[in-house]
N, C-alpha and C positions, 0 to 999 in steps of 0.2 A: 317573171319569166324564168323558166328553167333552162340552164345551159347544158348542152351535150358535152360530156367530159371525155368521150371516146373519140379519137381522131380517125374519122372514116377514110381519110385520104391514104392511110397506111393499111396495107392488107393484113388480115389476121394471120398469126403464125401458122405455118403449114405443118400438118402432122406428117410423120414419115409415111411413105407409100409402100405397098406390097412390091416385092422384088421378083415376082414370077407371074406367068400368064395363066397357068393351069389351076386357077383358084377353085377350090372345092373338090379337087380330084381325089382326095382321101375318102370321100363318101363312097366311092366304088373301089375298094382295095384291090380287087382282082384286075383292074385296068389302070394302073398307075402310069403316068406319062413317061415316055422314053427320054433318054438323055440325062437321067438322074440316077443316083444310088437309091435303091429301094430297101426299106426296112419293114419287116413284119415280125412282131413278137407277140406271143399270146401266153397267158399264164392263168391257171385256175387260182382264184383268190378267196373262194368261200363257197357256201352252199345255202340256198334258200332265199326267200324274199327279204328278210332282215339284212342278210349279208349284201344282197344286191343294192338295197337302199343305202346302206352305210358306204359301200364302195362308190356308188354314183355320187353321193354327196362329197366324199373325199376328193374325187377327181374334179368335179365341177366348181369347187370352192378353193382350189389351189392347195388344199391340205396335203394331198399326196406329194405334190412337188416340194412343199416346204418340209415335210417329214423326211424326205429323201436327202435333205441338206441344201436344197436350192433356196435362194431368196426370190421372192416374187413381189413385185410392185405392180398393182393393177388398178385400172380405172374403176373397177367394180369388185364386189365381194364374190361374184359368181360369174361363170362363163356365159356370155351372151354375144351374139354377133356384133362386131364393131368394137368390143372392149379391147383396149390396148394394154399390154403388159410387158414388163421386162423381167426375164428369168435370168438369174446369175448363179454361176457355179464357181467353185474355187475358193481360195482364201487370200486375204490381204491383197497385195499388188497383182496376184495371179488370178483374182476374181474377174471373170468375164461375164458381162451382161449382154443379153441378146434381146432386141425388141421384136415383139410379135403382135399380131392382131387376131382375135378370134374370128374365124371364117364362118363356121357353122356349129350348131349345137343340136343335140338329140336329147329330148326329155320325154321319153316314151315309156310305155308300160313295162317293157322288158329290155330296154336299151337306153343307156344314158352316157353322155360324153360330149366331147367337143373337138374341134381342130383349130389350130392356129397356124397362121402363115407368117413368113419372115418379112420384116420391114427393113427399109434402108438402114444400114448400120449393123445388120446381123452378119455374122461370119459365114453363114450358109445361105442358100437360096432354096426355098421350098416350103413344104407344109407337113404337119405332123398331127395325127389324131390320137385321142385317148378315149377308148370306149369300153364300157362295162356292159355285159349282156347277161341276162338270166336265161339259161337254156331250158328246154322243156323238162329235163330231168332234175332241175334245181341247181345245176352247176352254175357258179358265177365266174365268168371269164372276162379277163381284162386284156385288151388288145391295143398295141401301139402300131400304127401304120404311118410310114413317112416316105417322102421322096425329097431328096436334097442333092445339092451339088455345091462346091466351094464358091464363095462370093468374095473372098479376099486372097491376097497373095499367101498369107500364112496358112490358110486352110488348103489351098492348092498345094503348097509345099509339103504339108503333112500327109498328103496322099491317102493311102489306105488306112492310116491310123484313125482318121475322123470317123469313118463308118464303124470301126470297131468300138470306138468310144461311145458312139450313139447307141449301138446295140447293148453295150454294157450298161448304159444309163437306162434303157428300156427294161432290161432285166432287173435293175435296182428298183425301178418304179413298181414293177410287179411284186417284188418281195416286200417293198414298203406298203403297198396297198393290202397285201395279204395280212401283214402285221396289224394295220389299222382296222381291218375288218374284224380280226379276232379280239381286239382290245375292248 
């Protein structure tokens, strides 16, 4: 007789939960929810189908984030809904890791990307999308869209500094993606 080795009387460990209600709102960047700081940044990163494919792969496999200096630990090698990840920035004791979950993905002919939402333990509350589009004239455009608000005392205390840092990071991602596409 085989014995069951898992104790069913104890609940399975709970995964962190999303920290906001407006899940998926970055799908419609023109109608982001009120009560949040909004971020929209767009950058041309290349031209043509090959550049689009390279950019899309770099975005959805975390390569862009890693090449920008972030550490990424993810449940999967590629963005898919439900994948949990921790993105961390900084160095040494100043490295801050933020837990997120992929909310939606786009793997379309002329549009590739994903959005992740904040999980409990994240310093902010909201959602951010990273999308690459191949425009009709062949331009490859990368767009970051986000809505967020402070979720901890220290991000509330930082006030307007956090949105500026988020915008600087979005610009860095655009420059990083442009460099990866040209490589």
